[in-house]
N, C-alpha and C positions, 0 to 999 in steps of 0.2 A: 657497780650499779647494774641493775637488772635491765635486760633488753625487753622492752614492752612493744609489741606490735599490735596496733589497733586496726582492725579490718573494716574497710568501707564495703558496701554491698557488692560493688563490682569486683573488689579484690577476692572476696569469698567465692563469688561466681566464677571468676577467672581461675582460681585455684582448683575448684571442682571440675571445670571443663577442660583445662589445659595444663594444669600443674603450675601455672604462673604463681609466683609468691611462695612456692614450696620451700625454697631455701630460707627465706625470711621466717616463715612459720616454724621450720625445723630447728632453728637456732635460738628462737625466742624463749626467754624465761617465762614470759606471760604473753598469751595471745588473748586479746580483748575483742569481744563482739559487742558494740554498743547496743542497747535495747532498741534504739531507732533502727539499726541495721537488721536486727532480728525481726522487727515488724515489717520492714521492706521485703525481706526474704520470704517470710510466711505469706505475705500478700502475693508475691510473685509465684510462689509454689501453688497457691490456691487457684491461680489462673491457668496453670499448666496441666498437662495430662499425666504427670508423674508426681503428684503431690505427696502421696504416701512414701514413695521411694526417697524423694528429696528431703522430706521431714525426718525420715529414719537416718539418713546420712548426716543431717544437721545435728540431730540428737546424739549420734555417735561422736561427732566432733566436739560437741559441748560437754560430753562426759570425760574428755581427756583432762588429766590433772592440771595442765598448764593453761587451759582455756577457761575463760570466765565471761560472764555477761556483765556489762557495766550499765548501771542505771543512773538516772539523773540525780544530781545533788544540788544543794543551794549554790555551791561554788560553780558547777557547770551552768546553772541558770544565770549567774552573774557574768560568766564568760560569754555565754550566748548573747546577752544584752550588749556587752562591750563589742563583741565581734559584729553584731548587727549594726551598731552605730558606726563602727569603722568602715564596714562595707558600704553603708549608705553614704557616708562622707566621701569615700573614694569613688562613688558611682560605679561600683563593681558588685552588683548583687549576685548571690549564689542561692541555690535552693535552700529553703528553710531547714529541711532535715540535715543537709550538709553543714549548716552552721552548728546545729546541735552535735553532730558527730565531731566536728572540729573542737568544740568546747570540751567534750569528753576526752578526746585525744590529748589536748593541751593540759587539762586538769591532771591526767594520769602521767604526764611527761612521756607519752608514748610516741612512736613513729607511726604515722598514718599511712597504711598501704592502700593506694587508690590509683586509678588511671585518669581521674578527673583533674584536668589542669586548673580548674577554677579555685581549687584549694590554695593555689599559689597567691591568691589575693589576701591570704592571711599568713604572712611570713613568720609569725610567731608559732605557727603550728608546724611541727617537724614532720616532713614527708619522708616516707621510707624510699630508699633506693632499692629497686629490685635486685636481689642477689641471684647469681646463676651458678 
């Protein structure tokens, strides 16, 4: 079974800044960047003073053979709806984009690399344990 690591926005940023998640990325058969994360990253880059440099680094990362962008499917939309219902019933809301990211990670049977604890409100989403 392939090891699929799905990166949340903060996991990609942490990896670039400090090397956090490097071991997970290095051993993964597939590294997935949800299109939602791509949008969040590009938005953040546009607000900073090093947009061109950050975009070039992102493009280099995306060109690696094990790295792919995941787009939304009908299945991820169904999961989003189910997760939103679950979170509302639990009284544990999380940001909308993170529900979409959770849906993609679950659909792909990947491990979600993130430092956001609120993903724990969706126990069916596998969270990556940082390897060192």
